[in-house]
N, C-alpha and C positions, 0 to 999 in steps of 0.2 A: 346132848345131841337131840335135835328135833325129831319127833316121831314121823313127821310128814304123813299125817292121817289121810286116808284115801277118799274122803267124802265130805260134803257139806253137812254139818250137824243139823241144819234146819230143813233143807229140801232133799237131802241125800244125793245130790248131784256128784258124779265122779270127779275127783280132783287128783289127777296123776301127779307124780313128783315134779314133773316139768311144767305144771300149770302156772300161768301168771294170773289166774283168776282166784287162787287160794289166798284167803285172808286168815290171820291168826291173832290171838290175844297173847298176853304173857304166860298164860297157862296152857297154850297150844290148842285151845278150842279152835276149831277150823270151820270156816264158812266160805261159800262162794262169793265172788264180788257182787253178784246181783242181790243176794240176801243181805250182805254186809252194808251195801250202799242203800238198799231199799228199806225193808221193814226194820232192820236193826239200826239203821242210821249211824253206822260206824262204831257201834258199841257191842261188846260181847253179850249175848243173851244169857250167859251163865254167870259171869262175874261183873259185868258192866265196864270192863276194861276196853281200851282202845284196840281197834282191829287195824292191822297193818298187813301189807303184802308179805306172804310167806316167801322166804328165800328159796332159790332153786339149788338143789345139791347137784354138783357136776355128775354127769352120767357115769364116769369111771369110778366115782366114789360110791355110787349106789350098789355096786357089786359087793363091796366090803361092808357098807353101811346102808342096807336096804330100807326102803320106806315101809311104814306099817301097813298091814293088810286088815287090821281090825277096824271095822266101821263103827262110828260113834254117832248116836242121834240124841238130840235134846230130849229131856223128859218133858212130857206135857205138863202144863201148870195144874196144880191141884185145886 
């Protein structure tokens, strides 16, 4: 089950479960469309995988299977 993370890991923009601007990789790293298409050029900053639009969970399913509330941010390069 997808976590549906609540924010962009790059710019920390809010990405609610119904957002069509949320992009994810196969590891569920989550970015907004602006970051994904811009600086990330369609590739995950963490694993290098392809970023695709995150599916939207039907509202009635969010009651039983809620989205994550844990915010994740990329670690700055060393």
